[in-house]
N, C-alpha and C positions, 0 to 999 in steps of 0.2 A: 249406697246412700245410708247415712247414719240415721239411727232411730230418732235423736233429737231434731235432726233436720226434718224429718217427716212430721213431727209433732208441731214444730214451728210453722210449716206450711199450712197446717189446719186451722191455726189461729186466725182470728178476725181482728186485725189492727184497726184501732179507731184513733182519730186526732185527739191529741191532748188540749184543752182550752188553755189559752193564754191569759193570765191576769185571774181577778177575783171572779167567782161565778156562783150561781145559785142553783140547785137541783129543783126544778119544777115538776111535779106529778103531773100526767096528762091522763086522768081518770083514775079509776080506782086499782087499776093493775100496777103494782109498785115497780114492775120491770119496765114499765112504759113511762120514761121520765126523760126531761132534756135538760141539759146544762145551758143556762143563759147568763150573760155578762151581768154582773152585779150592779155596774153602772149604767144600765139600760133604763130609760124612763119607766116610771110605774105602769104607764099605759101599755107598753110594750111587753112587760112582765105578766101584765093582766091577761092580755090578749092570747098568749101561748096556749094555756089551758082552754080557753074559749073556742080556739080554732084547732083542737086536737084531732078532729076529724080529717085535717089536710096532712097529717104526718103518716108516712109509710114505714113500717118496720121490717118488711122484705119486699122482694121484687113481686112476690105472689100477690101482694096488696096494691098492685098498680096494674090492673087489666088494661090492656090495649097500649101499654108501653112498648115500643119497638126495641127488641133485645140489642139490635145494633146500637142504640142510644145508651143503654143501660150497662152493656158490657164492654170490656177491653182487654187486650191482650197485650203483653209486653214482649218485645222482639229480643228474646234472649237465647242464645246458644244452649240447647240441651246438654251439650257436651262440656260447657263452661263450668269451672270449678268455683264454688262460693268462696269469697274473700271477706274476711271480717276487717272493717276499716279501723284505723287507729283513731283514738280519740284525742 
């Protein structure tokens, strides 16, 4: 396995927001912020920081969550070769 493939498998990929958005901090920690749609009503934009205790940043912050609900596995043949799709 190539070194770059190993590095890519360690990355955490996150969805990219579609359209205009605003970065809203949730508390004093600058790493804990969310991107919300800029076209949302002001009330919704205001409620996100007020309800920051409802956000979880890792599975460890969700005690009692069944791992079968939070985890998934892809049915991929380990012997299969990775193929880059054309754009």
